[in-house]
C-alpha positions as semicolon CSV with decimal commas, in nm:
position;residue;x (nm);y (nm);z (nm)
1;X;-1,975;8,458;-0,783
2;X;-1,924;8,403;-1,117
3;X;-2,225;8,291;-1,337
4;X;-2,008;8,029;-1,501
5;X;-2,022;7,695;-1,283
6;X;-1,866;7,381;-1,413
7;X;-1,864;7,137;-1,106
8;X;-2,145;7,081;-0,855
9;X;-2,255;6,815;-0,640
10;X;-2,643;6,687;-0,626
11;X;-2,859;6,399;-0,490
12;X;-3,114;6,215;-0,672
13;X;-3,365;5,960;-0,602
14;X;-3,583;5,777;-0,819
15;X;-3,981;5,731;-0,725
16;X;-4,079;5,454;-0,492
17;X;-4,324;5,156;-0,641
18;X;-4,676;5,202;-0,498
19;X;-4,775;4,913;-0,270
20;X;-5,012;4,650;-0,383
21;X;-5,345;4,641;-0,217
22;X;-5,529;4,370;0,002
23;X;-5,888;4,362;-0,103
24;X;-6,204;4,145;-0,134
25;X;-6,495;4,197;-0,366
26;X;-6,789;4,299;-0,155
27;X;-7,130;4,388;-0,261
28;X;-7,493;4,333;-0,218
29;X;-7,571;3,953;-0,225
30;X;-7,207;3,882;-0,254
31;X;-7,053;3,846;0,096
32;X;-6,753;3,639;0,001
33;X;-6,629;3,770;-0,321
34;X;-6,273;3,664;-0,463
35;X;-5,953;3,890;-0,401
36;X;-5,959;4,219;-0,619
37;X;-5,670;4,423;-0,478
38;X;-5,478;4,596;-0,759
39;X;-5,112;4,635;-0,809
40;X;-4,907;4,933;-0,744
41;X;-4,789;5,195;-0,976
42;X;-4,435;5,224;-1,094
43;X;-4,193;5,496;-0,953
44;X;-4,087;5,771;-1,174
45;X;-3,753;5,767;-1,318
46;X;-3,493;6,024;-1,301
47;X;-3,384;6,137;-1,697
48;X;-3,129;6,346;-1,805
49;X;-3,173;6,580;-2,110
50;X;-2,886;6,753;-2,284
51;X;-2,999;7,110;-2,343
52;X;-2,788;7,320;-2,596
53;X;-2,937;7,641;-2,460
54;X;-2,766;7,578;-2,128
55;X;-2,414;7,678;-2,090
56;X;-2,329;7,645;-1,730
57;X;-2,412;7,443;-1,423
58;X;-2,523;7,763;-1,214
59;X;-2,868;7,636;-1,174
60;X;-2,762;7,329;-0,953
61;X;-2,606;7,564;-0,728
62;X;-2,954;7,667;-0,595
63;X;-3,126;7,319;-0,622
64;X;-2,931;7,033;-0,572
65;X;-3,178;6,769;-0,440
66;X;-3,404;6,593;-0,694
67;X;-3,663;6,347;-0,642
68;X;-3,907;6,167;-0,897
69;X;-4,266;6,108;-0,804
70;X;-4,364;5,790;-0,635
71;X;-4,598;5,532;-0,755
72;X;-4,947;5,559;-0,628
73;X;-5,079;5,237;-0,413
74;X;-5,312;4,986;-0,575
75;X;-5,683;4,991;-0,451
76;X;-5,955;4,775;-0,450
77;X;-6,168;4,656;-0,777
78;X;-5,838;4,555;-0,934
79;X;-5,747;4,931;-0,965
80;X;-5,365;4,976;-1,084
81;X;-5,218;5,261;-0,908
82;X;-5,077;5,551;-1,110
83;X;-4,738;5,555;-1,220
84;X;-4,521;5,832;-1,073
85;X;-4,408;6,090;-1,316
86;X;-4,054;6,102;-1,450
87;X;-3,838;6,380;-1,348
88;X;-3,640;6,535;-1,607
89;X;-3,325;6,720;-1,542
90;X;-3,173;6,930;-1,809
91;X;-2,782;7,004;-1,823
92;X;-2,550;7,166;-2,065
93;X;-2,423;6,961;-2,354
94;X;-2,079;6,804;-2,228
95;X;-2,196;6,743;-1,882
96;X;-2,065;6,436;-1,721
97;X;-2,227;6,246;-1,437
98;X;-1,995;6,070;-1,203
99;X;-2,109;5,850;-0,900
100;X;-1,968;6,017;-0,595
101;X;-1,906;5,680;-0,420
102;X;-1,662;5,558;-0,668
103;X;-1,603;5,789;-0,934
104;X;-1,777;5,587;-1,206
105;X;-1,880;5,793;-1,518
106;X;-2,274;5,719;-1,532
107;X;-2,358;5,926;-1,804
108;X;-2,182;6,140;-2,051
109;X;-2,432;6,401;-2,207
110;X;-2,226;6,473;-2,507
111;X;-2,504;6,512;-2,769
112;X;-2,766;6,813;-2,810
113;X;-3,099;6,674;-2,718
114;X;-2,975;6,339;-2,583
115;X;-3,173;6,157;-2,311
116;X;-3,062;5,899;-2,071
117;X;-3,216;5,737;-1,771
118;X;-3,014;5,813;-1,466
119;X;-3,203;5,633;-1,195
120;X;-3,494;5,379;-1,266
121;X;-3,794;5,403;-1,040
122;X;-3,919;5,116;-0,835
123;X;-4,160;4,857;-0,962
124;X;-4,507;4,849;-0,807
125;X;-4,600;4,575;-0,563
126;X;-4,850;4,303;-0,694
127;X;-5,203;4,319;-0,525
128;X;-5,334;4,011;-0,357
129;X;-5,563;3,917;-0,688
130;X;-5,215;3,818;-0,843
131;X;-5,180;3,573;-0,593
132;X;-5,486;3,361;-0,609
133;X;-5,481;3,007;-0,719
134;X;-5,714;2,730;-0,745
135;X;-5,600;2,607;-0,391
136;X;-5,526;2,959;-0,243
137;X;-5,848;3,143;-0,321
138;X;-5,837;3,408;-0,064
139;X;-5,478;3,532;-0,026
140;X;-5,465;3,775;0,253
141;X;-5,128;3,935;0,158
142;X;-4,975;4,167;-0,112
143;X;-4,632;4,296;-0,219
144;X;-4,494;4,631;-0,129
145;X;-4,356;4,868;-0,395
146;X;-3,993;4,847;-0,461
147;X;-3,804;5,136;-0,257
148;X;-3,525;5,328;-0,419
149;X;-3,211;5,499;-0,259
150;X;-3,089;5,842;-0,267
151;X;-2,753;5,868;-0,488
152;X;-2,507;6,130;-0,473
153;X;-2,358;6,236;-0,832
154;X;-2,085;6,476;-0,918
155;X;-2,135;6,695;-1,228
156;X;-1,874;6,796;-1,419
157;X;-1,889;7,017;-1,733
158;X;-1,627;6,970;-2,003
159;X;-1,657;7,215;-2,298
160;X;-1,697;7,082;-2,630
161;X;-1,525;7,270;-2,913
162;X;-1,367;7,183;-3,229
163;X;-1,047;7,378;-3,159
164;X;-0,899;7,507;-2,830
165;X;-0,665;7,771;-2,752
166;X;-0,393;7,694;-2,484
167;X;-0,090;7,849;-2,358
168;X;0,068;8,026;-2,076
169;X;-0,149;8,332;-1,921
170;X;-0,129;8,649;-2,129
171;X;-0,017;8,542;-2,447
172;X;-0,326;8,660;-2,627
173;X;-0,560;8,396;-2,627
174;X;-0,870;8,604;-2,558
175;X;-0,748;8,864;-2,808
176;X;-0,719;8,572;-3,073
177;X;-1,076;8,461;-2,988
178;X;-1,205;8,840;-3,019
179;X;-1,047;8,875;-3,347
180;X;-1,174;8,538;-3,517
181;X;-1,523;8,554;-3,375
182;X;-1,811;8,779;-3,241
183;X;-1,724;8,660;-2,883
184;X;-1,616;8,941;-2,653
185;X;-1,406;8,794;-2,379
186;X;-1,245;9,020;-2,097
187;X;-0,917;9,130;-2,215
188;X;-0,637;9,305;-2,010
189;X;-0,258;9,311;-1,946
190;X;-0,225;9,095;-1,657
191;X;-0,227;8,703;-1,572
192;X;-0,560;8,515;-1,540
193;X;-0,772;8,775;-1,684
194;X;-0,969;8,483;-1,822
195;X;-1,087;8,241;-1,547
196;X;-1,374;8,060;-1,742
197;X;-1,389;7,907;-2,092
198;X;-1,511;8,148;-2,355
199;X;-1,642;8,003;-2,678
200;X;-1,702;8,157;-3,028
201;X;-1,816;8,076;-3,368
202;X;-1,540;8,110;-3,651
203;X;-1,676;8,133;-4,002
204;X;-1,426;8,054;-4,289
205;X;-1,559;8,005;-4,632
206;X;-1,853;7,742;-4,616
207;X;-1,720;7,607;-4,278
208;X;-1,818;7,710;-3,935
209;X;-1,635;7,566;-3,624
210;X;-1,630;7,616;-3,243
211;X;-1,344;7,796;-3,088
212;X;-1,255;7,791;-2,719
213;X;-1,047;7,996;-2,526
214;X;-0,916;7,785;-2,239
215;X;-0,808;7,980;-1,930
216;X;-0,412;8,004;-1,888
217;X;-0,215;7,723;-1,791
218;X;0,105;7,727;-1,576
219;X;0,383;7,494;-1,474
220;X;0,238;7,230;-1,219
221;X;-0,114;7,275;-1,363
222;X;-0,141;6,893;-1,384
223;X;-0,100;6,895;-1,011
224;X;-0,367;7,155;-0,966
225;X;-0,135;7,470;-0,940
226;X;-0,298;7,785;-1,056
227;X;-0,657;7,638;-1,079
228;X;-0,499;7,382;-1,322
229;X;-0,768;7,095;-1,307
230;X;-1,027;7,367;-1,350
231;X;-0,871;7,458;-1,681
232;X;-0,734;7,135;-1,795
233;X;-1,091;6,971;-1,761
234;X;-1,194;7,196;-2,076
235;X;-0,921;7,077;-2,287
236;X;-1,023;6,711;-2,282
237;X;-1,280;6,739;-2,569
238;X;-1,114;6,955;-2,818
239;X;-1,037;6,813;-3,154
240;X;-0,755;7,035;-3,244
241;X;-0,529;7,240;-2,994
242;X;-0,412;7,583;-3,099
243;X;-0,100;7,633;-2,877
244;X;-0,025;8,015;-2,848
245;X;0,318;8,135;-2,721
246;X;0,435;8,460;-2,701
247;X;0,685;8,494;-2,964
248;X;0,819;8,829;-2,880
249;X;0,912;8,707;-2,524
250;X;0,769;9,021;-2,404
251;X;0,772;8,905;-2,033
252;X;1,118;8,745;-2,069
253;X;1,014;8,388;-2,133
254;X;1,130;8,156;-2,407
255;X;0,860;8,049;-2,666
256;X;1,008;7,690;-2,700
257;X;1,035;7,635;-2,336
258;X;0,665;7,759;-2,257
259;X;0,566;7,530;-2,532
260;X;0,753;7,244;-2,381
261;X;0,602;7,320;-2,047
262;X;0,262;7,338;-2,144
263;X;0,272;7,015;-2,327
264;X;0,417;6,830;-2,028
265;X;0,147;6,963;-1,823
266;X;-0,107;6,834;-2,065
267;X;0,068;6,479;-2,113
268;X;0,044;6,462;-1,704
269;X;-0,298;6,533;-1,687
270;X;-0,358;6,236;-1,952
271;X;-0,354;6,440;-2,295
272;X;-0,424;6,169;-2,554
273;X;-0,101;6,103;-2,765
274;X;-0,107;6,230;-3,100
275;X;-0,370;6,494;-3,043
276;X;-0,322;6,740;-3,334
277;X;-0,177;7,079;-3,264
278;X;-0,065;7,389;-3,444
279;X;0,130;7,673;-3,289
280;X;0,038;8,018;-3,294
281;X;0,309;8,262;-3,282
282;X;0,144;8,563;-3,144
283;X;0,255;8,933;-3,096
284;X;0,472;8,895;-3,387
285;X;0,427;9,275;-3,458
286;X;0,680;9,327;-3,157
287;X;0,959;9,115;-3,327
288;X;1,167;9,368;-3,537
289;X;1,409;9,089;-3,674
290;X;1,253;8,869;-3,951
291;X;1,525;8,610;-3,887
292;X;1,427;8,570;-3,553
293;X;1,074;8,504;-3,667
294;X;1,216;8,261;-3,920
295;X;1,413;8,091;-3,657
296;X;1,107;7,992;-3,432
297;X;0,921;7,869;-3,740
298;X;1,200;7,640;-3,823
299;X;1,249;7,535;-3,476
300;X;0,877;7,416;-3,436
301;X;0,887;7,255;-3,784
302;X;1,214;7,043;-3,618
303;X;0,982;6,962;-3,336
304;X;0,690;6,844;-3,603
305;X;0,454;7,129;-3,565
306;X;0,339;7,389;-3,818
307;X;0,403;7,737;-3,668
308;X;0,187;8,051;-3,776
309;X;0,299;8,394;-3,707
310;X;0,011;8,624;-3,624
311;X;-0,050;8,954;-3,434
312;X;-0,395;8,945;-3,258
313;X;-0,388;9,303;-3,188
314;X;-0,313;9,413;-3,533
315;X;-0,554;9,136;-3,683
316;X;-0,296;9,009;-3,915
317;X;-0,161;8,675;-4,022
318;X;-0,463;8,476;-3,959
319;X;-0,560;8,365;-4,320
320;X;-0,300;8,087;-4,347
321;X;-0,397;7,961;-4,000
322;X;-0,748;7,951;-4,064
323;X;-0,708;7,776;-4,410
324;X;-0,503;7,509;-4,224
325;X;-0,763;7,465;-3,958
326;X;-1,050;7,418;-4,222
327;X;-0,817;7,171;-4,443
328;X;-0,773;6,968;-4,109
329;X;-1,110;6,953;-3,956
330;X;-1,267;6,688;-4,182
331;X;-0,981;6,466;-4,076
332;X;-0,998;6,500;-3,706
333;X;-1,120;6,255;-3,467
334;X;-1,447;6,322;-3,331
335;X;-1,465;6,489;-2,967
336;X;-1,382;6,263;-2,670
337;X;-1,635;6,076;-2,503
338;X;-1,643;5,855;-2,181
339;X;-1,730;5,507;-2,117
340;X;-2,049;5,473;-1,909
341;X;-2,111;5,233;-1,628
342;X;-2,438;5,061;-1,677
343;X;-2,709;5,082;-1,418
344;X;-2,944;4,830;-1,278
345;X;-3,302;4,885;-1,352
346;X;-3,408;4,744;-1,038
347;X;-3,265;4,574;-0,727
348;X;-3,120;4,207;-0,759
349;X;-3,416;3,973;-0,661
350;X;-3,230;3,688;-0,570
351;X;-2,922;3,847;-0,402
352;X;-2,854;3,781;-0,031
353;X;-2,576;3,694;0,216
354;X;-2,544;3,469;0,505
355;X;-2,357;3,596;0,814
356;X;-2,348;3,515;1,177
357;X;-2,425;3,744;1,490
358;X;-2,347;3,544;1,773
359;X;-2,531;3,229;1,757
360;X;-2,786;3,409;1,522
361;X;-2,777;3,338;1,139
362;X;-2,849;3,649;0,967
363;X;-2,976;3,680;0,607
364;X;-2,909;4,017;0,452
365;X;-2,979;4,179;0,137
366;X;-3,238;4,427;-0,025
367;X;-3,404;4,135;-0,200
368;X;-3,463;3,957;0,152
369;X;-3,575;4,282;0,308
370;X;-3,855;4,325;0,011
371;X;-3,968;3,981;0,095
372;X;-4,026;4,028;0,473
373;X;-4,206;4,335;0,374
374;X;-4,447;4,119;0,146
375;X;-4,558;3,878;0,418
376;X;-4,853;3,896;0,637
377;X;-4,727;3,682;0,944
378;X;-5,096;3,654;1,071
379;X;-5,193;3,470;0,765
380;X;-5,133;3,118;0,714
381;X;-5,126;3,098;0,341
382;X;-4,898;3,408;0,333
383;X;-4,638;3,228;0,570
384;X;-4,657;2,908;0,371
385;X;-4,569;3,128;0,045
386;X;-4,284;3,295;0,237
387;X;-4,163;2,975;0,318
388;X;-4,180;2,818;-0,044
389;X;-4,023;3,139;-0,161
390;X;-3,728;3,096;0,068
391;X;-3,679;2,739;-0,062
392;X;-3,712;2,843;-0,411
393;X;-3,445;3,125;-0,376
394;X;-3,203;2,900;-0,212
395;X;-3,204;3,061;0,115
396;X;-3,274;2,735;0,296
397;X;-2,988;2,558;0,145
398;X;-2,769;2,838;0,191
399;X;-2,837;2,840;0,568
400;X;-2,803;2,466;0,591
401;X;-2,459;2,493;0,421
402;X;-2,392;2,753;0,659
403;X;-2,412;2,556;0,952
404;X;-2,800;2,621;1,037
405;X;-2,988;2,320;1,199
406;X;-3,295;2,225;1,361
407;X;-3,385;2,514;1,597
408;X;-3,136;2,742;1,495
409;X;-3,230;3,109;1,495
410;X;-3,248;3,290;1,188
411;X;-3,285;3,669;1,126
412;X;-3,421;3,864;0,813
413;X;-3,442;4,211;0,873
414;X;-3,635;4,294;1,186
415;X;-3,789;3,930;1,216
416;X;-3,633;3,641;1,387
417;X;-3,788;3,279;1,359
418;X;-3,646;2,907;1,412
419;X;-3,503;2,703;1,125
420;X;-3,717;2,392;1,058
421;X;-3,584;2,114;0,823
């Protein structure tokens, strides 16, 4: 198995909130003290951090389930439960988190050291001391902590580089990377020698930039041919493309046709219109007729592209190309980023729906289930608070509008009760 992994799927869960405590103060000579149940602690968040020392998602192949610590329940003496510890997940710079359910981008970790909360922990429940009032001096109920749900995410690593080498297989991209940087990619005379992106640092005068060797594309790559989607993903963030063609046509292909084919695949995949490109005419040492080389340079100029004859094998012709890259870099747009879908920090407290199950009116919603868990049905004050809360949140009016009348059966969670006007 290759050590480079750029797509994985993980499950993550923030910590549950701790439950509030029902307790009454008791000590010698104080037999009927007031309520002193403490609140539960908040659950830990799941936090992402972009680590510049990571370059692959390989670690997630061996550990794909992540859960933050739960909050501790409250206790007597108004003791607040301990908050759960946040869980920090470190990922390579350039990792995008997509929600498996709908493909929405939840986080784009594109900056070294960047931190982002992926999932928020549940809030701790209130202890019974919170519910004491002048008229309700001994509340015999408390709130449970908010429960969190497990979420599934798809992680995609999209290489971040200033300049990317693209082109058909075996046109010499890896040789060019090796000639310009200290990187040592695998080089051989057969197609798809390179199966993972390779990065190197190019130093030119006082300027450094990151150069990426994107594995060879083929016709149909935008539809997944030849591992096309795996390769095209790493083109998305590059600021400048160096389009490498075999100027000598050593495998019987036409350089101009190859250039047109790859650009069609980039466009079909969603390549932004107008991204700068320079053409690299590699293997020029194999061209014996200078007029043929001049013809190619003029043909690409007619298409609106600067073309630079080079020989990666002989390490010649790169000065003019590097000078042009250094000139263009300050004017290039920043690497592409992805708009993130915001996450809610907790369940909507007022959300519910009214449905019918035969003759039973069903009130659904996470907020309603949490409300049911908060009620002590053996305590009259707790029941009164429950009825007031239903009225305040508009549940009674919604049931009435749905057709519920005196004596109708209403179900919330596992509890059924009669509707009373």
